[in-house]
C-alpha positions in Angstrom: -17.4 -1.9 26.9 -21.0 -1.8 25.8 -20.0 -0.9 22.2 -17.5 -3.7 22.1 -20.1 -6.2 23.3 -22.6 -5.0 20.7 -20.0 -5.3 18.0 -19.1 -8.8 19.0 -22.7 -9.9 19.2 -23.3 -8.5 15.7 -20.3 -10.3 14.3 -21.4 -13.5 16.1 -24.9 -13.2 14.5 -23.3 -12.9 11.0 -21.0 -15.8 11.8 -23.9 -18.0 12.9 -25.9 -17.0 9.8 -22.9 -18.0 7.6 -22.6 -21.4 9.3 -26.3 -22.0 8.9 -26.3 -21.2 5.2 -23.1 -23.3 4.6 -25.1 -26.3 5.8 -27.5 -25.8 2.9 -25.4 -24.6 0.0 -21.9 -24.0 -1.3 -19.9 -21.3 0.5 -18.9 -19.7 -2.9 -22.6 -19.2 -3.7 -23.6 -17.3 -0.5 -24.2 -13.6 -1.0 -24.0 -10.8 1.5 -27.7 -10.0 0.8 -28.7 -13.6 1.5 -26.5 -13.7 4.6 -27.9 -10.5 6.2 -31.5 -11.3 5.4 -31.1 -14.7 7.1 -30.1 -13.0 10.4 -32.3 -9.9 10.2 -29.4 -7.4 9.6 -28.7 -5.1 6.6 -25.9 -4.9 4.2 -24.5 -1.7 5.7 -24.1 -3.4 9.0 -22.2 -6.3 7.4 -19.8 -4.0 5.5 -19.2 -1.9 8.7 -17.8 -5.0 10.3 -16.3 -7.0 7.4 -14.8 -6.4 4.0 -16.4 -9.4 2.4 -17.7 -12.9 3.1 -14.1 -14.3 3.2 -13.3 -11.8 5.9 -16.3 -13.0 7.9 -15.2 -16.6 7.4 -11.7 -15.8 8.6 -13.1 -14.1 11.7 -15.4 -17.1 12.4 -12.5 -19.6 12.2 -10.3 -17.4 14.4 -13.1 -16.8 17.0 -14.1 -20.5 17.3 -10.7 -22.1 17.1 -7.5 -20.1 16.6 -8.1 -17.4 19.3 -9.0 -20.1 21.7 -5.7 -21.9 21.1 -3.8 -18.6 21.6 -5.1 -18.4 25.2 -3.5 -21.7 26.1 -0.1 -21.7 27.9 1.5 -23.6 25.1 4.6 -24.7 27.2 2.3 -26.4 29.6 -0.9 -27.2 27.6 0.2 -27.7 24.0 -1.3 -31.3 24.1 -4.6 -29.8 25.2 -4.4 -27.1 22.5 -3.7 -29.7 19.8 -6.6 -31.8 21.1 -8.9 -28.8 20.9 -8.0 -28.2 17.2 -8.6 -31.9 16.4 -12.0 -31.9 18.2 -13.0 -28.7 16.3 -12.3 -30.3 13.0 -14.4 -33.4 13.8 -17.2 -31.4 15.3 -17.4 -29.0 12.4 -16.7 -31.5 9.6 -19.5 -30.6 7.3 -18.9 -26.8 7.7 -15.2 -27.1 7.0 -15.7 -29.6 4.1 -18.0 -27.2 2.3 -15.5 -24.4 2.6 -12.7 -26.7 1.4 -14.5 -27.8 -1.7 -15.7 -24.2 -2.4 -12.4 -22.3 -2.0 -9.8 -25.1 -2.5 -7.1 -26.5 -0.3 -4.6 -23.7 -0.8 -7.1 -21.0 0.0 -8.4 -22.8 3.1 -4.8 -23.3 4.3 -4.2 -19.6 3.8 -7.0 -18.9 6.4 -5.1 -20.9 9.0 -1.5 -20.1 8.0 -0.7 -16.8 9.6 -2.5 -17.6 12.8 -0.7 -21.0 13.1 2.5 -19.2 12.4 1.9 -16.9 15.3 1.2 -19.8 17.6 4.3 -21.8 16.5 6.4 -18.6 16.9 5.1 -18.2 20.4 6.0 -21.8 21.3 9.5 -21.5 19.8 10.2 -18.4 21.8 8.9 -20.0 25.0 11.2 -23.1 24.4 14.2 -20.7 23.7 13.5 -18.8 27.0 12.9 -21.9 29.1 16.1 -23.6 27.9 18.1 -20.4 28.3 19.1 -20.4 24.6 19.9 -17.7 22.1 18.9 -18.6 18.5 19.3 -16.5 15.4 16.0 -14.9 14.2 16.4 -16.1 10.7 16.6 -19.7 11.9 13.6 -19.3 14.2 11.7 -17.8 11.2 12.6 -20.9 9.2 11.4 -23.2 12.0 8.1 -21.3 12.3 7.4 -21.8 8.6 8.6 -25.4 8.7 6.3 -26.5 11.5 3.4 -24.2 10.4 3.4 -25.8 6.9 3.2 -29.2 8.5 0.4 -28.3 10.9 -1.7 -26.3 8.4 -1.2 -29.1 5.8 -2.3 -31.7 8.4 -5.4 -29.7 9.3 -6.5 -29.2 5.7 -5.9 -32.9 4.8 -7.8 -33.9 7.9 -10.8 -31.9 6.8 -11.2 -33.9 3.6 -10.1 -37.2 5.1 -11.6 -37.5 8.6 -9.9 -40.9 9.1 -6.7 -39.0 9.5 -8.1 -37.2 12.6 -7.7 -40.0 15.1 -7.1 -38.1 18.3 -5.9 -41.0 20.3 -3.1 -41.6 17.8 -2.4 -38.1 16.5 -2.1 -36.4 19.8 0.8 -38.4 21.1 2.4 -38.3 17.6 2.4 -34.6 17.3 3.3 -34.1 21.0 6.3 -36.4 20.7 7.6 -34.5 17.6 7.3 -31.1 19.3 8.7 -32.3 22.6 11.7 -34.1 21.1 12.7 -32.4 17.9 12.0 -28.7 18.6 14.1 -28.3 21.7 17.0 -30.3 20.3 16.9 -28.3 17.1 17.0 -25.1 18.9 19.9 -26.3 21.1 21.9 -27.2 17.9 21.7 -23.5 16.8 22.2 -22.0 20.2 24.7 -19.2 20.2 24.8 -18.7 23.9 27.1 -20.6 26.2 25.0 -23.6 27.4 23.8 -23.8 31.0 24.6 -27.2 32.4 21.2 -27.9 33.7 19.6 -27.0 30.4 21.6 -29.3 28.1 19.9 -32.6 27.4 16.9 -31.7 29.6 13.5 -31.3 28.0 10.9 -28.9 29.4 8.5 -30.7 31.7 4.9 -30.9 30.6 
């Protein structure tokens, strides 16, 4: 436990150093030497924990946003989880903007994609179980990519166009899409005999 705590604290120091430097210069121009000197660590320590600066960036984004979302009970709290992501984008606008313009939209989307895919997959599986459905794996995989593409695209667009991140409007929009379209779509591809109380009944929030 002590080792894990030390490792986490070291990673956190490197992450804070990265965010501090990004406020001053382009992400693409930050070097490992500069990053470690800024937080009083050495290069060997950096490479013990991370492959490169992109790896550190991915860990930072996951630690501050993605992993937090994964701890929500998505069936009950998906609105709160979505709201958290929107707040994170607004609160870290300059940090995320710098990354966007340094690595490009497609690369930034790649940082989010696999983690969002895991979150959407979890939500789909929970809906399937809650509604007592049985849906083919290939269709669920299609749905995962479909919704993930929309979510990751929305996030990356919101980073460069903050006016899109209007929480009061976006939260009910996204929630209504998930609440209405996802369960009905899964029902259409259900291969199990329907349970009377499940059909036409959406999961309660």
